[in-house]
C-alpha positions as CSV (number, residue, x, y, z in Angstrom):
1,M,-51.3,29.9,1.1
2,N,-50.5,29.2,-2.7
3,I,-47.9,31.5,-3.7
4,N,-48.7,31.3,-7.4
5,N,-52.1,33.0,-6.5
6,L,-50.4,35.9,-5.1
7,K,-50.3,39.2,-7.1
8,L,-47.2,41.4,-6.7
9,K,-48.7,44.9,-6.0
10,K,-45.5,47.2,-5.7
11,K,-41.9,46.9,-5.0
12,L,-41.0,47.6,-1.2
13,G,-37.4,47.4,-1.6
14,S,-34.3,45.8,-3.1
15,G,-31.2,44.4,-1.3
16,M,-28.2,42.6,-2.3
17,F,-29.7,39.1,-2.6
18,G,-33.3,39.8,-3.4
19,T,-36.3,42.1,-3.9
20,T,-39.4,42.4,-1.8
21,Y,-42.8,43.3,-3.0
22,L,-46.2,44.0,-1.5
23,T,-48.8,41.2,-1.8
24,T,-52.3,40.5,-0.6
25,Y,-54.0,37.2,0.8
26,K,-57.5,37.1,1.9
27,N,-57.7,40.8,2.4
28,K,-54.4,41.0,4.2
29,N,-51.2,42.5,3.2
30,Y,-47.9,40.5,3.3
31,A,-44.3,40.9,2.1
32,I,-42.9,38.6,-0.6
33,K,-39.3,38.2,-1.3
34,I,-38.0,36.9,-4.5
35,E,-34.4,36.0,-5.1
36,K,-32.5,33.6,-7.2
37,I,-30.9,30.4,-5.7
38,A,-28.0,28.7,-7.3
39,E,-29.1,25.3,-9.1
40,K,-26.6,23.3,-6.8
41,N,-28.5,24.6,-3.7
42,I,-32.2,23.8,-4.5
43,N,-32.1,20.9,-2.1
44,Y,-32.4,21.5,1.6
45,D,-28.9,21.9,3.1
46,L,-27.9,23.8,6.2
47,K,-24.6,24.7,4.6
48,V,-26.4,26.9,2.4
49,Q,-27.4,30.4,3.6
50,D,-31.0,30.3,1.9
51,W,-31.9,27.2,3.7
52,R,-30.4,28.5,6.9
53,E,-32.9,31.5,6.6
54,I,-35.8,29.1,6.3
55,E,-34.8,26.8,9.2
56,F,-34.2,29.9,11.5
57,S,-37.9,31.2,10.7
58,I,-39.8,27.9,10.8
59,N,-37.9,26.4,14.0
60,F,-37.3,29.6,15.9
61,A,-38.6,33.1,14.7
62,N,-42.0,32.0,14.0
63,N,-42.3,31.2,17.7
64,Y,-41.7,34.9,18.8
65,P,-44.0,36.9,16.5
66,N,-43.4,40.0,18.6
67,Q,-39.7,40.0,18.0
68,F,-39.2,38.7,14.6
69,I,-41.1,38.7,11.4
70,T,-43.2,35.6,10.5
71,L,-42.5,33.4,7.5
72,Y,-45.8,32.1,6.3
73,A,-44.8,30.3,3.3
74,Y,-42.1,29.6,0.7
75,D,-41.2,27.7,-2.5
76,I,-38.8,27.2,-5.3
77,I,-39.7,27.8,-8.9
78,D,-37.8,27.2,-12.2
79,N,-37.6,29.3,-15.2
80,C,-37.6,32.3,-12.9
81,E,-37.7,35.7,-14.7
82,H,-36.6,37.7,-11.6
83,I,-33.5,40.0,-12.2
84,Q,-31.8,41.2,-9.3
85,E,-31.0,44.9,-9.5
86,Y,-27.5,46.3,-8.8
87,S,-26.1,49.8,-9.2
88,N,-24.6,50.0,-12.9
89,N,-26.4,46.7,-13.2
90,Q,-23.2,44.9,-12.1
91,I,-22.3,42.9,-9.0
92,P,-20.3,45.2,-6.7
93,R,-16.6,44.0,-6.9
94,H,-15.7,45.5,-3.4
95,L,-17.4,42.6,-1.7
96,P,-15.5,39.5,-0.3
97,P,-14.7,36.9,-3.1
98,S,-17.0,34.4,-1.3
99,V,-20.0,36.7,-1.6
100,I,-19.2,37.7,-5.2
101,T,-19.0,34.0,-6.1
102,R,-22.4,33.5,-4.3
103,L,-24.0,36.1,-6.2
104,E,-22.5,35.1,-9.5
105,D,-23.8,31.5,-9.0
106,K,-27.3,33.0,-8.2
107,Q,-27.3,35.2,-11.2
108,K,-26.6,32.5,-13.5
109,S,-29.5,30.2,-12.3
110,K,-32.9,29.7,-13.5
111,Y,-34.3,29.0,-10.1
112,C,-35.9,31.3,-7.5
113,I,-36.9,31.1,-4.1
114,R,-39.9,33.0,-2.8
115,K,-40.8,33.6,0.8
116,V,-43.8,35.2,2.0
117,Y,-43.3,37.1,5.3
118,S,-45.4,39.4,7.6
119,L,-45.2,43.1,6.9
120,I,-43.4,46.0,8.6
121,D,-44.2,49.6,8.2
122,T,-40.8,51.0,8.0
123,T,-37.0,50.4,9.4
124,F,-35.1,51.7,12.2
125,S,-32.8,53.7,9.9
126,K,-35.7,55.7,8.3
127,I,-36.9,56.9,11.6
128,Y,-33.9,57.4,13.5
129,D,-33.9,61.3,13.2
130,D,-37.4,61.5,14.5
131,I,-37.6,59.1,17.5
132,T,-37.5,60.3,21.2
133,K,-35.2,59.5,23.9
134,E,-38.0,57.3,25.3
135,Q,-38.6,55.6,22.3
136,F,-34.8,54.9,22.1
137,Y,-34.9,53.1,25.4
138,S,-37.8,51.2,24.4
139,C,-36.3,50.1,21.2
140,L,-32.9,49.0,22.9
141,A,-35.0,46.9,25.5
142,Q,-36.7,45.2,22.5
143,I,-33.8,44.4,20.6
144,S,-31.9,43.3,23.5
145,Y,-34.6,40.9,24.1
146,M,-34.4,39.6,20.6
147,A,-30.6,38.9,20.9
148,L,-31.3,37.2,24.3
149,L,-33.7,34.9,22.8
150,M,-31.5,34.0,20.0
151,K,-28.4,33.4,22.3
152,E,-30.6,31.1,24.6
153,H,-31.5,28.9,21.5
154,G,-27.9,29.0,20.1
155,Y,-28.7,31.5,17.2
156,T,-26.8,34.6,16.1
157,H,-28.4,37.2,13.5
158,N,-25.0,38.6,12.7
159,D,-26.4,41.5,10.7
160,L,-28.4,43.6,13.2
161,H,-28.3,47.1,12.1
162,G,-30.8,49.9,11.3
163,E,-32.0,48.6,7.9
164,N,-32.7,45.1,9.4
165,L,-34.6,46.2,12.3
166,G,-38.3,46.6,11.3
167,V,-40.7,48.9,12.7
168,L,-44.6,48.5,13.3
169,Y,-46.5,51.6,14.1
170,V,-48.6,50.5,17.0
171,N,-51.1,52.3,19.6
172,K,-48.9,54.6,21.7
173,N,-50.2,53.1,25.0
174,K,-49.1,49.4,23.9
175,K,-46.7,47.8,26.4
176,L,-44.8,44.6,26.0
177,N,-43.9,42.2,28.9
178,I,-40.2,41.4,28.5
179,L,-38.8,39.1,31.3
180,N,-41.7,40.0,33.6
181,T,-40.8,43.8,32.9
182,I,-43.3,46.1,31.3
183,I,-41.7,48.0,28.5
184,P,-43.9,50.9,26.9
185,T,-43.5,51.0,23.2
186,F,-44.4,54.7,22.7
187,G,-46.1,53.6,19.5
188,L,-43.0,51.8,18.0
189,Q,-42.8,47.8,18.1
190,F,-39.5,46.7,16.6
191,K,-38.9,43.2,14.9
192,A,-35.8,41.7,13.5
193,I,-35.8,41.0,9.8
194,D,-33.5,39.6,7.1
195,F,-32.1,36.3,8.4
196,G,-29.7,35.7,5.7
197,N,-26.6,35.6,7.8
198,V,-28.0,33.7,10.7
199,L,-25.7,31.2,12.3
200,H,-26.0,28.3,14.7
201,S,-23.7,25.4,15.4
202,K,-25.9,22.9,13.9
203,Y,-25.2,24.7,10.4
204,K,-21.7,23.0,9.9
205,L,-20.0,26.2,10.3
206,N,-16.7,26.9,8.5
207,K,-13.8,28.1,10.5
208,E,-14.5,31.7,9.9
209,E,-18.3,31.5,10.7
210,K,-17.4,29.6,14.1
211,I,-15.3,32.6,15.0
212,I,-18.1,35.0,14.3
213,H,-20.6,32.9,15.8
214,K,-18.9,32.6,19.0
215,L,-18.1,36.4,19.1
216,Y,-21.8,37.4,18.6
217,L,-23.3,35.0,21.0
218,Q,-21.4,37.1,23.6
219,E,-22.3,40.6,22.5
220,E,-24.6,40.8,19.3
221,I,-26.3,43.8,20.7
222,C,-22.9,45.9,20.9
223,R,-23.4,46.3,17.1
224,I,-26.6,48.2,17.8
225,I,-25.4,50.3,20.7
226,R,-22.5,51.6,18.5
227,R,-25.1,52.6,16.0
228,M,-27.0,54.8,18.6
229,V,-24.6,57.4,17.3
230,S,-25.5,58.7,13.9
231,F,-23.6,60.9,11.6
232,E,-25.2,63.0,8.8
233,K,-25.2,61.4,5.4
234,S,-21.8,62.0,4.0
235,E,-20.0,60.6,1.0
236,I,-16.6,61.1,2.7
237,F,-17.2,59.7,6.2
238,F,-18.9,56.5,7.5
239,A,-22.3,56.9,8.9
240,K,-21.3,55.1,12.0
241,L,-18.5,54.6,14.6
242,I,-15.3,53.1,13.5
243,T,-14.0,50.1,15.4
244,P,-10.4,49.4,16.4
245,D,-10.4,46.0,14.7
246,K,-11.3,47.4,11.4
247,F,-8.8,50.2,11.4
248,P,-5.9,49.1,13.7
249,S,-3.6,51.8,12.2
250,V,-6.1,54.6,12.8
251,F,-6.5,53.2,16.3
252,S,-2.9,53.2,16.9
253,E,-2.4,56.8,15.6
254,T,-5.4,57.9,17.8
255,K,-4.0,56.6,21.0
256,K,-0.8,59.1,20.5
257,H,-3.2,62.0,20.1
258,L,-3.1,64.6,23.1
259,L,-6.9,64.8,23.3
260,F,-7.3,60.9,23.4
261,K,-5.3,61.1,26.8
262,M,-8.1,63.2,28.2
263,T,-10.4,60.1,28.0
264,R,-8.4,58.2,30.4
265,D,-10.6,59.0,33.5
266,L,-13.7,57.3,31.5
267,S,-14.4,54.0,33.1
268,V,-14.1,52.1,30.0
269,D,-11.4,50.0,28.4
270,I,-9.1,51.6,25.7
271,E,-10.9,50.2,22.9
272,K,-14.3,51.7,24.1
273,R,-12.4,55.2,24.8
274,F,-11.6,54.9,21.0
275,L,-15.4,55.0,20.2
276,I,-16.1,57.8,22.7
277,F,-13.2,59.8,21.4
278,Q,-15.0,59.9,17.9
279,I,-18.2,61.5,19.7
280,L,-16.3,63.8,22.0
281,F,-13.8,65.1,19.2
282,P,-15.1,64.5,15.8
283,E,-13.1,67.0,13.8
284,E,-9.8,65.6,15.4
285,F,-10.7,62.1,14.6
286,Q,-12.0,62.8,11.2
287,K,-8.8,64.5,10.2
288,L,-6.8,61.6,11.5
289,F,-9.0,59.1,9.6
290,L,-9.4,61.0,6.3
291,K,-6.1,62.9,6.1
292,E,-5.8,64.8,3.0
293,K,-9.5,63.8,2.0
294,F,-10.8,65.8,5.0
295,L,-13.1,68.6,3.9
296,K,-15.3,69.5,6.7
297,T,-16.4,68.0,10.1
298,V,-19.4,65.6,10.1
299,Y,-21.0,66.0,13.6
300,P,-22.4,63.0,15.5
301,T,-25.9,62.8,16.9
302,L,-26.2,60.8,20.2
303,K,-29.9,60.0,21.2
304,I,-29.1,59.3,24.7
305,D,-26.8,60.9,27.5
306,L,-23.1,60.0,27.1
307,G,-23.1,58.5,30.6
308,D,-26.0,56.0,29.5
309,F,-23.9,55.4,26.3
310,I,-20.7,54.4,28.2
311,F,-23.0,52.2,30.6
312,L,-24.4,50.2,27.7
313,L,-21.0,49.8,26.1
314,N,-19.6,48.4,29.3
315,N,-22.7,45.9,29.6
316,S,-23.1,45.1,25.8
317,F,-22.7,41.3,27.1
318,N,-25.4,41.5,29.6
319,Y,-28.8,41.4,27.7
320,K,-30.8,41.2,31.0
321,K,-29.1,44.1,32.6
322,I,-29.7,46.3,29.5
323,I,-33.4,45.7,29.6
324,K,-33.8,46.5,33.2
325,F,-31.7,49.7,32.7
326,C,-33.8,50.7,29.7
327,S,-36.9,50.1,32.0
328,H,-35.8,52.2,34.8
329,K,-35.3,55.0,32.2
330,I,-38.8,55.0,30.9
331,N,-40.9,53.8,33.7
């Protein structure tokens, strides 16, 4: 596949680092992602995130096309005219300094890296409101298998969330064989996308990356489980559950709340009770969190039973157990 011969048909989406377009090769549609790459990084080096993404695709993800999008070709070009879009045409300043530096280095470069991937139909976030409980269990089983495969090969994705879970619309009767367990798709097949934050011990990780990698090797799926709870979009409140490590002062204050004490009988540790408190008592929590900025309660939507949600939280480190649990729910 000669990337120079591919025509950009329309823009599919734009992220922090690159823009994805629809392209066609031999009457088949593909996605092509174009992003700047810093001049100092154009040679293969696994210290560089751009090359880690390539390595992950070629040596791992391409071997599992049912779970990950496939990389078909890539190249680097100079005198690239690609301009990355940002709101207000400026790099967001709220990002960590290391990310801002990386974006600035890319912005100044005349080089681009182009990657041709298999195409998805949509993302998990875009269909969340419409999926059924059965589709949700199927989704979780499929995602757990993705995480298990990565763990067994020493990889972590580190950015599994709704926008990085691609969806293919398939025949409603299609089933997947996962660990010798039949998982119905109910018309939705999920694939991991966006490998820019993937980690592996062979990547010569810095101290912070080593900590993140070790943590996610144990419970990467926990990120998705927390996102089973969706909040209506609001400018004044996060559309996700708040974790204790991100807001320790709020966690400390919540533990003193009279209603929080009512969660003591739940068979979960205190940090997981903090997550469940946000579901059971959204108004009380949001008042604690937002204080004088609180205007109205943003109510959560949980696609599955609370008891199942608690089970998944307690077993977020055991992917095989989650897969069997989901299979039992939908077969």
